[in-house]
PDB file with SEQRES, HELIX, SHEET and CRYST1 records, atoms N, CA, C and O in Angstrom:
SEQRES   1 A   79  MET ARG VAL SER ALA GLU ALA LEU ARG THR GLN ARG MET          
SEQRES   2 A   79  ARG LYS ALA MET THR GLN LYS GLU LEU ALA ALA ALA ALA          
SEQRES   3 A   79  GLY VAL SER TYR ILE THR ILE SER ARG MET GLU ASN GLU          
SEQRES   4 A   79  GLN SER GLY PRO VAL LYS PRO PRO THR LEU ARG LYS LEU          
SEQRES   5 A   79  SER THR ALA LEU GLY VAL LEU PRO GLU GLU LEU ILE GLU          
SEQRES   6 A   79  TRP GLY PRO GLU SER VAL SER GLU THR GLY LYS ALA THR          
SEQRES   7 A   79  ALA                                                          
HELIX    1 AA1 ALA A    5  ARG A   14  1                                  10    
HELIX    2 AA2 GLN A   19  ALA A   26  1                                   8    
HELIX    3 AA3 TYR A   30  GLU A   37  1                                   8    
HELIX    4 AA4 PRO A   46  LEU A   56  1                                  11    
HELIX    5 AA5 PRO A   60  GLU A   62  5                                   3    
HELIX    6 AA6 PRO A   68  SER A   70  5                                   3    
CRYST1    1.000    1.000    1.000  90.00  90.00  90.00 P 1           1          
ATOM      1  N   MET A   1     132.023  94.113  99.466  1.00  0.00           N  
ATOM      2  CA  MET A   1     131.506  95.164  98.613  1.00  0.00           C  
ATOM      3  C   MET A   1     130.470  95.938  99.399  1.00  0.00           C  
ATOM      4  O   MET A   1     129.778  95.403 100.265  1.00  0.00           O  
ATOM      5  N   ARG A   2     130.386  97.205  99.072  1.00  0.00           N  
ATOM      6  CA  ARG A   2     129.462  98.091  99.769  1.00  0.00           C  
ATOM      7  C   ARG A   2     128.458  98.678  98.779  1.00  0.00           C  
ATOM      8  O   ARG A   2     128.738  98.833  97.590  1.00  0.00           O  
ATOM      9  N   VAL A   3     127.287  98.996  99.311  1.00  0.00           N  
ATOM     10  CA  VAL A   3     126.270  99.674  98.514  1.00  0.00           C  
ATOM     11  C   VAL A   3     126.564 101.168  98.561  1.00  0.00           C  
ATOM     12  O   VAL A   3     126.850 101.717  99.625  1.00  0.00           O  
ATOM     13  N   SER A   4     126.494 101.813  97.422  1.00  0.00           N  
ATOM     14  CA  SER A   4     126.663 103.261  97.352  1.00  0.00           C  
ATOM     15  C   SER A   4     125.402 103.925  97.913  1.00  0.00           C  
ATOM     16  O   SER A   4     124.299 103.726  97.404  1.00  0.00           O  
ATOM     17  N   ALA A   5     125.590 104.716  98.972  1.00  0.00           N  
ATOM     18  CA  ALA A   5     124.455 105.403  99.584  1.00  0.00           C  
ATOM     19  C   ALA A   5     123.748 106.292  98.563  1.00  0.00           C  
ATOM     20  O   ALA A   5     122.519 106.329  98.500  1.00  0.00           O  
ATOM     21  N   GLU A   6     124.533 106.999  97.773  1.00  0.00           N  
ATOM     22  CA  GLU A   6     123.964 107.904  96.780  1.00  0.00           C  
ATOM     23  C   GLU A   6     123.188 107.150  95.709  1.00  0.00           C  
ATOM     24  O   GLU A   6     122.089 107.557  95.331  1.00  0.00           O  
ATOM     25  N   ALA A   7     123.759 106.048  95.217  1.00  0.00           N  
ATOM     26  CA  ALA A   7     123.078 105.271  94.174  1.00  0.00           C  
ATOM     27  C   ALA A   7     121.785 104.668  94.707  1.00  0.00           C  
ATOM     28  O   ALA A   7     120.761 104.687  94.025  1.00  0.00           O  
ATOM     29  N   LEU A   8     121.829 104.134  95.921  1.00  0.00           N  
ATOM     30  CA  LEU A   8     120.631 103.534  96.511  1.00  0.00           C  
ATOM     31  C   LEU A   8     119.532 104.580  96.678  1.00  0.00           C  
ATOM     32  O   LEU A   8     118.383 104.345  96.305  1.00  0.00           O  
ATOM     33  N   ARG A   9     119.886 105.720  97.235  1.00  0.00           N  
ATOM     34  CA  ARG A   9     118.908 106.790  97.452  1.00  0.00           C  
ATOM     35  C   ARG A   9     118.348 107.291  96.119  1.00  0.00           C  
ATOM     36  O   ARG A   9     117.140 107.486  95.986  1.00  0.00           O  
ATOM     37  N   THR A  10     119.221 107.497  95.140  1.00  0.00           N  
ATOM     38  CA  THR A  10     118.792 107.991  93.827  1.00  0.00           C  
ATOM     39  C   THR A  10     117.833 107.015  93.158  1.00  0.00           C  
ATOM     40  O   THR A  10     116.788 107.420  92.650  1.00  0.00           O  
ATOM     41  N   GLN A  11     118.183 105.731  93.156  1.00  0.00           N  
ATOM     42  CA  GLN A  11     117.316 104.726  92.525  1.00  0.00           C  
ATOM     43  C   GLN A  11     115.986 104.598  93.269  1.00  0.00           C  
ATOM     44  O   GLN A  11     114.936 104.432  92.647  1.00  0.00           O  
ATOM     45  N   ARG A  12     116.032 104.673  94.592  1.00  0.00           N  
ATOM     46  CA  ARG A  12     114.794 104.586  95.386  1.00  0.00           C  
ATOM     47  C   ARG A  12     113.883 105.758  95.065  1.00  0.00           C  
ATOM     48  O   ARG A  12     112.675 105.588  94.903  1.00  0.00           O  
ATOM     49  N   MET A  13     114.464 106.948  94.975  1.00  0.00           N  
ATOM     50  CA  MET A  13     113.655 108.138  94.701  1.00  0.00           C  
ATOM     51  C   MET A  13     113.113 108.116  93.271  1.00  0.00           C  
ATOM     52  O   MET A  13     112.009 108.601  93.024  1.00  0.00           O  
ATOM     53  N   ARG A  14     113.878 107.560  92.328  1.00  0.00           N  
ATOM     54  CA  ARG A  14     113.390 107.428  90.945  1.00  0.00           C  
ATOM     55  C   ARG A  14     112.139 106.556  90.881  1.00  0.00           C  
ATOM     56  O   ARG A  14     111.256 106.766  90.050  1.00  0.00           O  
ATOM     57  N   LYS A  15     112.085 105.576  91.775  1.00  0.00           N  
ATOM     58  CA  LYS A  15     110.916 104.695  91.831  1.00  0.00           C  
ATOM     59  C   LYS A  15     109.821 105.278  92.738  1.00  0.00           C  
ATOM     60  O   LYS A  15     108.781 104.653  92.943  1.00  0.00           O  
ATOM     61  N   ALA A  16     110.063 106.470  93.273  1.00  0.00           N  
ATOM     62  CA  ALA A  16     109.115 107.147  94.167  1.00  0.00           C  
ATOM     63  C   ALA A  16     108.743 106.264  95.362  1.00  0.00           C  
ATOM     64  O   ALA A  16     107.576 106.161  95.738  1.00  0.00           O  
ATOM     65  N   MET A  17     109.762 105.630  95.947  1.00  0.00           N  
ATOM     66  CA  MET A  17     109.549 104.745  97.092  1.00  0.00           C  
ATOM     67  C   MET A  17     110.128 105.374  98.354  1.00  0.00           C  
ATOM     68  O   MET A  17     111.138 106.077  98.309  1.00  0.00           O  
ATOM     69  N   THR A  18     109.476 105.111  99.466  1.00  0.00           N  
ATOM     70  CA  THR A  18     110.050 105.488 100.749  1.00  0.00           C  
ATOM     71  C   THR A  18     111.025 104.391 101.159  1.00  0.00           C  
ATOM     72  O   THR A  18     111.060 103.321 100.552  1.00  0.00           O  
ATOM     73  N   GLN A  19     111.807 104.660 102.180  1.00  0.00           N  
ATOM     74  CA  GLN A  19     112.718 103.633 102.680  1.00  0.00           C  
ATOM     75  C   GLN A  19     111.924 102.411 103.156  1.00  0.00           C  
ATOM     76  O   GLN A  19     112.332 101.272 102.932  1.00  0.00           O  
ATOM     77  N   LYS A  20     110.814 102.655 103.798  1.00  0.00           N  
ATOM     78  CA  LYS A  20     109.986 101.546 104.298  1.00  0.00           C  
ATOM     79  C   LYS A  20     109.396 100.731 103.154  1.00  0.00           C  
ATOM     80  O   LYS A  20     109.313  99.506 103.243  1.00  0.00           O  
ATOM     81  N   GLU A  21     108.988 101.399 102.086  1.00  0.00           N  
ATOM     82  CA  GLU A  21     108.446 100.686 100.926  1.00  0.00           C  
ATOM     83  C   GLU A  21     109.521  99.838 100.251  1.00  0.00           C  
ATOM     84  O   GLU A  21     109.263  98.702  99.855  1.00  0.00           O  
ATOM     85  N   LEU A  22     110.722 100.390 100.121  1.00  0.00           N  
ATOM     86  CA  LEU A  22     111.810  99.618  99.538  1.00  0.00           C  
ATOM     87  C   LEU A  22     112.155  98.418 100.420  1.00  0.00           C  
ATOM     88  O   LEU A  22     112.373  97.315  99.920  1.00  0.00           O  
ATOM     89  N   ALA A  23     112.202  98.639 101.711  1.00  0.00           N  
ATOM     90  CA  ALA A  23     112.502  97.545 102.631  1.00  0.00           C  
ATOM     91  C   ALA A  23     111.488  96.414 102.484  1.00  0.00           C  
ATOM     92  O   ALA A  23     111.863  95.242 102.444  1.00  0.00           O  
ATOM     93  N   ALA A  24     110.221  96.761 102.406  1.00  0.00           N  
ATOM     94  CA  ALA A  24     109.174  95.748 102.257  1.00  0.00           C  
ATOM     95  C   ALA A  24     109.293  95.032 100.913  1.00  0.00           C  
ATOM     96  O   ALA A  24     109.149  93.812 100.844  1.00  0.00           O  
ATOM     97  N   ALA A  25     109.553  95.785  99.851  1.00  0.00           N  
ATOM     98  CA  ALA A  25     109.655  95.191  98.519  1.00  0.00           C  
ATOM     99  C   ALA A  25     110.867  94.273  98.398  1.00  0.00           C  
ATOM    100  O   ALA A  25     110.824  93.268  97.689  1.00  0.00           O  
ATOM    101  N   ALA A  26     111.945  94.624  99.093  1.00  0.00           N  
ATOM    102  CA  ALA A  26     113.182  93.841  99.007  1.00  0.00           C  
ATOM    103  C   ALA A  26     113.255  92.743 100.069  1.00  0.00           C  
ATOM    104  O   ALA A  26     114.117  91.867 100.002  1.00  0.00           O  
ATOM    105  N   GLY A  27     112.362  92.791 101.032  1.00  0.00           N  
ATOM    106  CA  GLY A  27     112.392  91.779 102.087  1.00  0.00           C  
ATOM    107  C   GLY A  27     113.538  91.966 103.062  1.00  0.00           C  
ATOM    108  O   GLY A  27     114.076  90.996 103.597  1.00  0.00           O  
ATOM    109  N   VAL A  28     113.915  93.233 103.294  1.00  0.00           N  
ATOM    110  CA  VAL A  28     114.940  93.552 104.287  1.00  0.00           C  
ATOM    111  C   VAL A  28     114.337  94.541 105.280  1.00  0.00           C  
ATOM    112  O   VAL A  28     113.245  95.063 105.057  1.00  0.00           O  
ATOM    113  N   SER A  29     115.039  94.793 106.359  1.00  0.00           N  
ATOM    114  CA  SER A  29     114.487  95.707 107.358  1.00  0.00           C  
ATOM    115  C   SER A  29     114.651  97.162 106.938  1.00  0.00           C  
ATOM    116  O   SER A  29     115.552  97.509 106.174  1.00  0.00           O  
ATOM    117  N   TYR A  30     113.770  97.996 107.451  1.00  0.00           N  
ATOM    118  CA  TYR A  30     113.849  99.439 107.214  1.00  0.00           C  
ATOM    119  C   TYR A  30     115.179  99.970 107.739  1.00  0.00           C  
ATOM    120  O   TYR A  30     115.789 100.842 107.119  1.00  0.00           O  
ATOM    121  N   ILE A  31     115.628  99.453 108.870  1.00  0.00           N  
ATOM    122  CA  ILE A  31     116.892  99.889 109.464  1.00  0.00           C  
ATOM    123  C   ILE A  31     118.050  99.620 108.502  1.00  0.00           C  
ATOM    124  O   ILE A  31     118.972 100.429 108.402  1.00  0.00           O  
ATOM    125  N   THR A  32     118.008  98.491 107.798  1.00  0.00           N  
ATOM    126  CA  THR A  32     119.055  98.168 106.829  1.00  0.00           C  
ATOM    127  C   THR A  32     119.129  99.242 105.750  1.00  0.00           C  
ATOM    128  O   THR A  32     120.216  99.720 105.424  1.00  0.00           O  
ATOM    129  N   ILE A  33     117.989  99.623 105.198  1.00  0.00           N  
ATOM    130  CA  ILE A  33     117.951 100.656 104.155  1.00  0.00           C  
ATOM    131  C   ILE A  33     118.458 101.983 104.718  1.00  0.00           C  
ATOM    132  O   ILE A  33     119.276 102.656 104.091  1.00  0.00           O  
ATOM    133  N   SER A  34     117.978 102.349 105.880  1.00  0.00           N  
ATOM    134  CA  SER A  34     118.378 103.608 106.507  1.00  0.00           C  
ATOM    135  C   SER A  34     119.883 103.656 106.735  1.00  0.00           C  
ATOM    136  O   SER A  34     120.526 104.663 106.440  1.00  0.00           O  
ATOM    137  N   ARG A  35     120.440 102.584 107.253  1.00  0.00           N  
ATOM    138  CA  ARG A  35     121.888 102.548 107.501  1.00  0.00           C  
ATOM    139  C   ARG A  35     122.683 102.627 106.201  1.00  0.00           C  
ATOM    140  O   ARG A  35     123.705 103.311 106.138  1.00  0.00           O  
ATOM    141  N   MET A  36     122.220 101.934 105.170  1.00  0.00           N  
ATOM    142  CA  MET A  36     122.923 101.988 103.888  1.00  0.00           C  
ATOM    143  C   MET A  36     122.920 103.393 103.321  1.00  0.00           C  
ATOM    144  O   MET A  36     123.943 103.868 102.828  1.00  0.00           O  
ATOM    145  N   GLU A  37     121.777 104.063 103.387  1.00  0.00           N  
ATOM    146  CA  GLU A  37     121.678 105.405 102.822  1.00  0.00           C  
ATOM    147  C   GLU A  37     122.422 106.445 103.655  1.00  0.00           C  
ATOM    148  O   GLU A  37     122.751 107.521 103.156  1.00  0.00           O  
ATOM    149  N   ASN A  38     122.684 106.132 104.907  1.00  0.00           N  
ATOM    150  CA  ASN A  38     123.417 107.054 105.785  1.00  0.00           C  
ATOM    151  C   ASN A  38     124.865 106.626 105.984  1.00  0.00           C  
ATOM    152  O   ASN A  38     125.547 107.101 106.893  1.00  0.00           O  
ATOM    153  N   GLU A  39     125.329 105.715 105.115  1.00  0.00           N  
ATOM    154  CA  GLU A  39     126.710 105.228 105.137  1.00  0.00           C  
ATOM    155  C   GLU A  39     127.124 104.691 106.501  1.00  0.00           C  
ATOM    156  O   GLU A  39     128.245 104.914 106.956  1.00  0.00           O  
ATOM    157  N   GLN A  40     126.202 103.979 107.145  1.00  0.00           N  
ATOM    158  CA  GLN A  40     126.472 103.404 108.457  1.00  0.00           C  
ATOM    159  C   GLN A  40     126.434 101.886 108.416  1.00  0.00           C  
ATOM    160  O   GLN A  40     126.346 101.242 109.461  1.00  0.00           O  
ATOM    161  N   SER A  41     126.499 101.312 107.238  1.00  0.00           N  
ATOM    162  CA  SER A  41     126.453  99.860 107.118  1.00  0.00           C  
ATOM    163  C   SER A  41     127.790  99.332 106.641  1.00  0.00           C  
ATOM    164  O   SER A  41     128.585 100.053 106.039  1.00  0.00           O  
ATOM    165  N   GLY A  42     128.018  98.086 106.915  1.00  0.00           N  
ATOM    166  CA  GLY A  42     129.237  97.438 106.459  1.00  0.00           C  
ATOM    167  C   GLY A  42     129.024  96.835 105.080  1.00  0.00           C  
ATOM    168  O   GLY A  42     128.116  97.234 104.351  1.00  0.00           O  
ATOM    169  N   PRO A  43     129.856  95.883 104.731  1.00  0.00           N  
ATOM    170  CA  PRO A  43     129.713  95.211 103.430  1.00  0.00           C  
ATOM    171  C   PRO A  43     128.344  94.543 103.297  1.00  0.00           C  
ATOM    172  O   PRO A  43     127.786  94.036 104.270  1.00  0.00           O  
ATOM    173  N   VAL A  44     127.827  94.554 102.097  1.00  0.00           N  
ATOM    174  CA  VAL A  44     126.528  93.949 101.828  1.00  0.00           C  
ATOM    175  C   VAL A  44     126.740  92.540 101.276  1.00  0.00           C  
ATOM    176  O   VAL A  44     127.664  92.301 100.498  1.00  0.00           O  
ATOM    177  N   LYS A  45     125.889  91.629 101.679  1.00  0.00           N  
ATOM    178  CA  LYS A  45     125.962  90.259 101.177  1.00  0.00           C  
ATOM    179  C   LYS A  45     125.292  90.191  99.806  1.00  0.00           C  
ATOM    180  O   LYS A  45     124.312  90.891  99.553  1.00  0.00           O  
ATOM    181  N   PRO A  46     125.824  89.345  98.922  1.00  0.00           N  
ATOM    182  CA  PRO A  46     125.249  89.245  97.570  1.00  0.00           C  
ATOM    183  C   PRO A  46     123.730  89.020  97.538  1.00  0.00           C  
ATOM    184  O   PRO A  46     123.057  89.639  96.714  1.00  0.00           O  
ATOM    185  N   PRO A  47     123.158  88.156  98.403  1.00  0.00           N  
ATOM    186  CA  PRO A  47     121.694  87.983  98.334  1.00  0.00           C  
ATOM    187  C   PRO A  47     120.930  89.279  98.645  1.00  0.00           C  
ATOM    188  O   PRO A  47     119.887  89.544  98.048  1.00  0.00           O  
ATOM    189  N   THR A  48     121.448  90.074  99.572  1.00  0.00           N  
ATOM    190  CA  THR A  48     120.798  91.351  99.908  1.00  0.00           C  
ATOM    191  C   THR A  48     120.910  92.317  98.742  1.00  0.00           C  
ATOM    192  O   THR A  48     119.949  93.016  98.421  1.00  0.00           O  
ATOM    193  N   LEU A  49     122.065  92.363  98.111  1.00  0.00           N  
ATOM    194  CA  LEU A  49     122.252  93.223  96.952  1.00  0.00           C  
ATOM    195  C   LEU A  49     121.288  92.838  95.834  1.00  0.00           C  
ATOM    196  O   LEU A  49     120.710  93.709  95.185  1.00  0.00           O  
ATOM    197  N   ARG A  50     121.115  91.546  95.609  1.00  0.00           N  
ATOM    198  CA  ARG A  50     120.173  91.081  94.574  1.00  0.00           C  
ATOM    199  C   ARG A  50     118.742  91.486  94.913  1.00  0.00           C  
ATOM    200  O   ARG A  50     117.994  91.917  94.035  1.00  0.00           O  
ATOM    201  N   LYS A  51     118.358  91.350  96.177  1.00  0.00           N  
ATOM    202  CA  LYS A  51     116.999  91.733  96.592  1.00  0.00           C  
ATOM    203  C   LYS A  51     116.759  93.219  96.337  1.00  0.00           C  
ATOM    204  O   LYS A  51     115.712  93.608  95.819  1.00  0.00           O  
ATOM    205  N   LEU A  52     117.734  94.039  96.703  1.00  0.00           N  
ATOM    206  CA  LEU A  52     117.591  95.488  96.503  1.00  0.00           C  
ATOM    207  C   LEU A  52     117.513  95.834  95.029  1.00  0.00           C  
ATOM    208  O   LEU A  52     116.657  96.617  94.616  1.00  0.00           O  
ATOM    209  N   SER A  53     118.399  95.257  94.234  1.00  0.00           N  
ATOM    210  CA  SER A  53     118.405  95.588  92.802  1.00  0.00           C  
ATOM    211  C   SER A  53     117.124  95.125  92.127  1.00  0.00           C  
ATOM    212  O   SER A  53     116.597  95.817  91.256  1.00  0.00           O  
ATOM    213  N   THR A  54     116.621  93.965  92.520  1.00  0.00           N  
ATOM    214  CA  THR A  54     115.367  93.472  91.951  1.00  0.00           C  
ATOM    215  C   THR A  54     114.212  94.402  92.314  1.00  0.00           C  
ATOM    216  O   THR A  54     113.395  94.745  91.460  1.00  0.00           O  
ATOM    217  N   ALA A  55     114.146  94.808  93.573  1.00  0.00           N  
ATOM    218  CA  ALA A  55     113.066  95.692  94.019  1.00  0.00           C  
ATOM    219  C   ALA A  55     113.118  97.047  93.308  1.00  0.00           C  
ATOM    220  O   ALA A  55     112.085  97.677  93.081  1.00  0.00           O  
ATOM    221  N   LEU A  56     114.326  97.486  92.959  1.00  0.00           N  
ATOM    222  CA  LEU A  56     114.486  98.777  92.297  1.00  0.00           C  
ATOM    223  C   LEU A  56     114.490  98.676  90.773  1.00  0.00           C  
ATOM    224  O   LEU A  56     114.419  99.692  90.082  1.00  0.00           O  
ATOM    225  N   GLY A  57     114.571  97.460  90.252  1.00  0.00           N  
ATOM    226  CA  GLY A  57     114.570  97.268  88.802  1.00  0.00           C  
ATOM    227  C   GLY A  57     115.864  97.709  88.139  1.00  0.00           C  
ATOM    228  O   GLY A  57     115.856  98.199  87.010  1.00  0.00           O  
ATOM    229  N   VAL A  58     116.981  97.532  88.848  1.00  0.00           N  
ATOM    230  CA  VAL A  58     118.290  97.897  88.298  1.00  0.00           C  
ATOM    231  C   VAL A  58     119.237  96.710  88.422  1.00  0.00           C  
ATOM    232  O   VAL A  58     118.939  95.738  89.117  1.00  0.00           O  
ATOM    233  N   LEU A  59     120.372  96.792  87.750  1.00  0.00           N  
ATOM    234  CA  LEU A  59     121.393  95.767  87.884  1.00  0.00           C  
ATOM    235  C   LEU A  59     122.106  95.939  89.228  1.00  0.00           C  
ATOM    236  O   LEU A  59     122.271  97.067  89.691  1.00  0.00           O  
ATOM    237  N   PRO A  60     122.528  94.851  89.857  1.00  0.00           N  
ATOM    238  CA  PRO A  60     123.250  94.971  91.135  1.00  0.00           C  
ATOM    239  C   PRO A  60     124.456  95.911  91.029  1.00  0.00           C  
ATOM    240  O   PRO A  60     124.750  96.649  91.969  1.00  0.00           O  
ATOM    241  N   GLU A  61     125.146  95.887  89.897  1.00  0.00           N  
ATOM    242  CA  GLU A  61     126.328  96.715  89.710  1.00  0.00           C  
ATOM    243  C   GLU A  61     126.033  98.210  89.827  1.00  0.00           C  
ATOM    244  O   GLU A  61     126.918  99.008  90.138  1.00  0.00           O  
ATOM    245  N   GLU A  62     124.778  98.573  89.574  1.00  0.00           N  
ATOM    246  CA  GLU A  62     124.399  99.984  89.654  1.00  0.00           C  
ATOM    247  C   GLU A  62     124.319 100.481  91.088  1.00  0.00           C  
ATOM    248  O   GLU A  62     124.275 101.689  91.322  1.00  0.00           O  
ATOM    249  N   LEU A  63     124.301  99.575  92.042  1.00  0.00           N  
ATOM    250  CA  LEU A  63     124.188  99.962  93.448  1.00  0.00           C  
ATOM    251  C   LEU A  63     125.502  99.849  94.212  1.00  0.00           C  
ATOM    252  O   LEU A  63     125.592 100.278  95.363  1.00  0.00           O  
ATOM    253  N   ILE A  64     126.514  99.278  93.582  1.00  0.00           N  
ATOM    254  CA  ILE A  64     127.787  99.048  94.267  1.00  0.00           C  
ATOM    255  C   ILE A  64     128.613 100.319  94.309  1.00  0.00           C  
ATOM    256  O   ILE A  64     128.668 101.082  93.345  1.00  0.00           O  
ATOM    257  N   GLU A  65     129.252 100.527  95.450  1.00  0.00           N  
ATOM    258  CA  GLU A  65     130.179 101.640  95.601  1.00  0.00           C  
ATOM    259  C   GLU A  65     131.516 101.215  95.022  1.00  0.00           C  
ATOM    260  O   GLU A  65     132.187 100.334  95.560  1.00  0.00           O  
ATOM    261  N   TRP A  66     131.891 101.835  93.942  1.00  0.00           N  
ATOM    262  CA  TRP A  66     133.144 101.489  93.279  1.00  0.00           C  
ATOM    263  C   TRP A  66     134.213 102.455  93.735  1.00  0.00           C  
ATOM    264  O   TRP A  66     134.103 103.665  93.535  1.00  0.00           O  
ATOM    265  N   GLY A  67     135.237 101.918  94.341  1.00  0.00           N  
ATOM    266  CA  GLY A  67     136.351 102.740  94.789  1.00  0.00           C  
ATOM    267  C   GLY A  67     137.651 102.089  94.380  1.00  0.00           C  
ATOM    268  O   GLY A  67     137.643 101.037  93.742  1.00  0.00           O  
ATOM    269  N   PRO A  68     138.760 102.694  94.735  1.00  0.00           N  
ATOM    270  CA  PRO A  68     140.064 102.143  94.358  1.00  0.00           C  
ATOM    271  C   PRO A  68     140.280 100.713  94.848  1.00  0.00           C  
ATOM    272  O   PRO A  68     140.949  99.918  94.186  1.00  0.00           O  
ATOM    273  N   GLU A  69     139.714 100.389  96.007  1.00  0.00           N  
ATOM    274  CA  GLU A  69     139.904  99.042  96.548  1.00  0.00           C  
ATOM    275  C   GLU A  69     139.109  97.984  95.804  1.00  0.00           C  
ATOM    276  O   GLU A  69     139.353  96.793  96.001  1.00  0.00           O  
ATOM    277  N   SER A  70     138.158  98.379  94.949  1.00  0.00           N  
ATOM    278  CA  SER A  70     137.367  97.401  94.226  1.00  0.00           C  
ATOM    279  C   SER A  70     137.827  97.214  92.788  1.00  0.00           C  
ATOM    280  O   SER A  70     137.143  96.567  91.996  1.00  0.00           O  
ATOM    281  N   VAL A  71     138.974  97.772  92.448  1.00  0.00           N  
ATOM    282  CA  VAL A  71     139.524  97.607  91.104  1.00  0.00           C  
ATOM    283  C   VAL A  71     140.949  97.080  91.228  1.00  0.00           C  
ATOM    284  O   VAL A  71     141.763  97.630  91.970  1.00  0.00           O  
ATOM    285  N   SER A  72     141.238  96.020  90.500  1.00  0.00           N  
ATOM    286  CA  SER A  72     142.579  95.436  90.543  1.00  0.00           C  
ATOM    287  C   SER A  72     143.552  96.269  89.726  1.00  0.00           C  
ATOM    288  O   SER A  72     143.159  97.243  89.083  1.00  0.00           O  
ATOM    289  N   GLU A  73     144.813  95.888  89.753  1.00  0.00           N  
ATOM    290  CA  GLU A  73     145.836  96.598  88.994  1.00  0.00           C  
ATOM    291  C   GLU A  73     145.579  96.541  87.484  1.00  0.00           C  
ATOM    292  O   GLU A  73     146.047  97.402  86.739  1.00  0.00           O  
ATOM    293  N   THR A  74     144.842  95.535  87.043  1.00  0.00           N  
ATOM    294  CA  THR A  74     144.544  95.414  85.615  1.00  0.00           C  
ATOM    295  C   THR A  74     143.327  96.245  85.211  1.00  0.00           C  
ATOM    296  O   THR A  74     142.967  96.303  84.036  1.00  0.00           O  
ATOM    297  N   GLY A  75     142.701  96.886  86.195  1.00  0.00           N  
ATOM    298  CA  GLY A  75     141.539  97.718  85.905  1.00  0.00           C  
ATOM    299  C   GLY A  75     140.233  96.961  85.926  1.00  0.00           C  
ATOM    300  O   GLY A  75     139.193  97.512  85.563  1.00  0.00           O  
ATOM    301  N   LYS A  76     140.265  95.694  86.348  1.00  0.00           N  
ATOM    302  CA  LYS A  76     139.046  94.899  86.395  1.00  0.00           C  
ATOM    303  C   LYS A  76     138.451  94.969  87.791  1.00  0.00           C  
ATOM    304  O   LYS A  76     139.177  95.025  88.784  1.00  0.00           O  
ATOM    305  N   ALA A  77     137.128  94.966  87.862  1.00  0.00           N  
ATOM    306  CA  ALA A  77     136.431  94.995  89.146  1.00  0.00           C  
ATOM    307  C   ALA A  77     136.734  93.742  89.934  1.00  0.00           C  
ATOM    308  O   ALA A  77     136.794  92.641  89.386  1.00  0.00           O  
ATOM    309  N   THR A  78     136.927  93.928  91.244  1.00  0.00           N  
ATOM    310  CA  THR A  78     137.203  92.783  92.111  1.00  0.00           C  
ATOM    311  C   THR A  78     136.098  92.558  93.122  1.00  0.00           C  
ATOM    312  O   THR A  78     136.166  91.596  93.887  1.00  0.00           O  
ATOM    313  N   ALA A  79     135.090  93.401  93.154  1.00  0.00           N  
ATOM    314  CA  ALA A  79     134.033  93.308  94.159  1.00  0.00           C  
ATOM    315  C   ALA A  79     133.127  92.159  93.950  1.00  0.00           C  
ATOM    316  O   ALA A  79     132.192  91.962  94.726  1.00  0.00           O  
TER     317      ALA A  79                                                      
END                                                                             
């Protein structure tokens, strides 16, 4: 599963946080945040997603990039 660059940036800006502030609050590197927001990162690990969502005060699902590959034929999320 991947983090949506747009969702991450939007939620970060709603909290009036810089990338460095979010990185510190989530316990991840600034480079990680920068790469995610610039769509240069690969799949995110569940613990990292939880850290980001907690720091931003949102549900993890709000940060996931939902695309055709993350929905099964039955219409249920597979990410």
